[in-house]
N, C-alpha and C positions, 0 to 999 in steps of 0.2 A: 368592187364588188363583190357581195357576199353571196354565196351560191350554198343552196342547201340540198340534200337527197332526201328524198323518202323512198325506199324501195317499197312499202306495202304499206300505202296510205289507207285512211279507214275513215267510215261514217262511225261516229261514234252516237251509239241511241240508248241514252240513258233515260231509265226510270226509276221514282222511286216509290219504294211498296214497304210494306208490313214484313211480317213473314211468309216465308214462300214455301210453299205446301207441293211437294211431288205427286202427280197422279190425279190433280185436281185443276180447276180453273182458278188463276190467280188474275187480281187486279192493282193496276198502277195507281198512284195518287196523281204522280205527275210526269211528264216526258220532256226530255232536251234533246237537241239533236246538235251533236258538232259535229266538224268539217276538219280533218288533220293528219296526224300523224307527225312523229317528233322533228322532223324536219321541217315540214309546215311551220309547226307550232313556231318554234325558232324564227322562221320567214314573217309570219305575221306582229313576232313581240317587235322584230328589227324594224318593219316596216312601220310601228307606230310610234318606233321612238328614234323614225326619221333618216333609217341609212336605206340606201339600193342594195338589193337583195331579190332575188331570181329562185324561185323556188322548182326543182329539178324532182324526175320521180317517175312512176307510171302508173298510170289510169285504164280501166276496161270498162265496158259495158254501161247501162243506163246507170248503174250508180258512182261509175266513173267521171261521167257527165254531169252528174249532179255537184261532184265535191270540186269539178273545174269550174261550172258556174260560182260555186259558193265562196271557191278563194279568189276569183275574179272578181266577186263582187265586194270582196273588202280589199281592193285594191292593191292585191301582189300580187306582182309580177309571176308569171309561171311557164312554166316550157315542158311541159310533160309527154311523155311518151306515150300512144296508146297503143294500147294490147289490141291484137287481134281477138280473143278469145277469155272467155272469162269475165267474171263483174271486180272493179271496187270492194272489198270487204265492211262487212259490217259487223261492226262489234258491237254487243248489250252488255249492258254494266246495271245490272242490281242493285239500288243503292235502300237498305233499310237498317236494323240493330247491327247486322254485317253486310258487307259490301260484295256480291259475287260477279265475277267478269267473263264473259265467254266470248272470246276474240276469233274469229274465223281467221281460216287459214291464206286466203286471197288468191288471186287470180295465178297463173303458169306464164313464169316467162322464158320467150324464146332466145336462142344465142347472136340471132340475130337482132331482135328485141337491144337486148344488152346492149351489144356493137354500136347501135343509136346512141345510148347513153355513155358511153365512152368515145365517141365522137364528137359530143358536145364538152364532155371533161377536156380533151385534147386542146380544145380552143381554148380554156382558160390562161390566162396570162399574168405578169410578173403583178405581185401587188393584190390578186384577188386571192378571197379565203371561201374554202370549202367546206361546209360540215357534214360529217359524217354521221347519221345518227339512228339509234334503233337497234331491232332485228332485222333478219331479211329473210324473205321467202324460202320455201323449199327448195325451189326450182333453182334457187343460184348456188353457187360453188360457197363452200364457207370461208373461203379465203377472198371473197369480194372485195374487201375493203384494203386489203395487202394489194391488190391488183391494182385498184385506182390511187393509192398511194403511188405504187410504183410509175403508174403511167404519170403524174406529176411533181416527180420527185426534184427533176430539174429547170420549173418552171419558174421557179418563184412565190410559189400559191402557199399560202399559210393554210394548214390542213387542220382542222378541229374533230376530235372523233368523241362520240358519246357513246360508248357500248361495253359490256362487257366479255369479260374471258376471253377466248381466243381470238376472237372479231378482232378486240383491244390489242390483247398482248402482240399479235402478226406485225401488228403497223408500226412499233413502237422504233424499230431499229428504222426506219424512216424519216424519223422527229416530227412527229407531227408539233404542232405550235401549241396546243392543247390538248388536254384531256380531261375529265370531267366525273371521276367514278365518285359516286356517295360511299359511307364508310363500310356497308356490307359489303359493296362488291371489291373495294380494297381486300378487306379481311377474306373473300373467296379468294380473290389472287395471292394474299401473301401466304396464306393456309392458317392462319392464327386468330385469337380475338383481340380487336383492340379496344385497349381499359383506358389508355387518356392521351393527350396532344401529342406526347414525346413518340409514343408509340406510333399515333396516326403518320407523323412527319417523317420518323424514321420507314414507314413503309411507302409515303408515299416517295419518299426519295429513292427506294430502289426504281418503280416506273421510271423516275427521272435519269436514272443509270442507265438503264435502259434505253433512253431517247429520249421522251417527253421533253420538252424544253419547258412547257408550265404545265403544272398538276392543278387542278381545281378540286377541292373534296369538298362537296354539299354534305351538311351536319343535318337537315333540316331544323328542326326548332332551335338547335343548336348556333345555327350560323354556319361559316365557310369558312375553311383554311385554301390560302395559295400558297405553294413552291414555284417562284416564281423564275424566270430565266436568267435573271441576276442576281442569285441564289439567294434572294432576300425570302422570308416567311411574313406573310398577308394573315391577318386575321380579323373576321367582321362577324360580331354577332349577330342574332336573328333580328330580325324585325317583328315586333309584336303584332300579332294579329290574329282574328280568331279565322282559324282553318275552316273553309268551306268546300275545297275540292285539290285536293294536290295534284291530280292530273294537269302534268305538262308543266309544273314548275321547274323541273329541272331543265326544260327547255326553255323557259323564260330566263332563269341563271345564264344560259351561255348565251341567248340574246341581249341581255342588259350587260353582262361582260365584255362583249364584240364592242358593243355601242360606246361602251365607257371607256374604252383604251386610248383611244386621242388624247384623254387628260389623266393616264397613269395608271399601274397597275390597283393603286388604292382605293382609286375611285371607280374603276374594271370593276373590284371585285364588291364594292360599297352598290354599283348601280344592279350588278349580277343578283347579289341576294335581293334589294328592294323589288325586283322585276319577280324574281321566286314565290316573295313573299305577297306580291299584290296578287300573281295568280292563284295561290294559294288561298287567299280571301274573295276570291270570285267564282262564280258558277263556269266562267269561261276562262278565256285568258285575259291579263293583267292589260290596264289601258295603259296609257300615257300619263292619266292624268292621276290617277292612282299610284301609280309608282312615283312623279313627280312627288306627290303627297309622304310619302313615307322617306324618301329624299331629307324632305323640306325638315320633317319632323326630328331626325335625330341629327 
């Protein structure tokens, strides 16, 4: 079973607009509503690819109820913890010639509510996979990923981490099965501009030496590179698509990679790249049909 955790899920309200002028009433041309968060996105794509997955996390208020209903309607198994106060956040995304996002802070998570999550994670067993993805609310300690890594370290659970900065660096000593930085995030970690594949591989190797078993570096329109636990380097060119919306592409890549692992690292990387591209070419998350189309085309 693949479990995902979304600490701060959201309802994304996406509006297509022209030029936004402050101080007056602006009107949108079209609107879309998307329910998710990075972990939930991973679970959605995993479910579409036929993998058993459960989405964990926190919801609150009437917006949380709406998100839960939407997730259940998509056929995803979810085991959310309901918070006593606040509302699941709504993020506003304005798309015109420029793209502007206004992301809400999200509800406060109390210590006893966080302990409920720890109890659920303590029940994970050998062979399970746990995906930790995205930022965390201000009410949680900044070492929360590290706490979870320590909690499951002797259980035989494969840990996947998609995060930046200290959230990522602090878990490396627990030997996560997979991490997925992009080029910019990798540059921030190593402190220099990466100009070619040789430098990229060298930077990714630093994270392997710190403990990561597999390092998957997403390169957007340039594809992806995997430094695997077997010591090999796999490269995947990008699938050529007309990008519509890149939100969720990285989450889709993780889902595709995990779904493809049963057929080896080379195929896992290919399926991950196809899933990421299929999402980039869609207004929402990738469909199984579109992913398979891309796989069959190349």
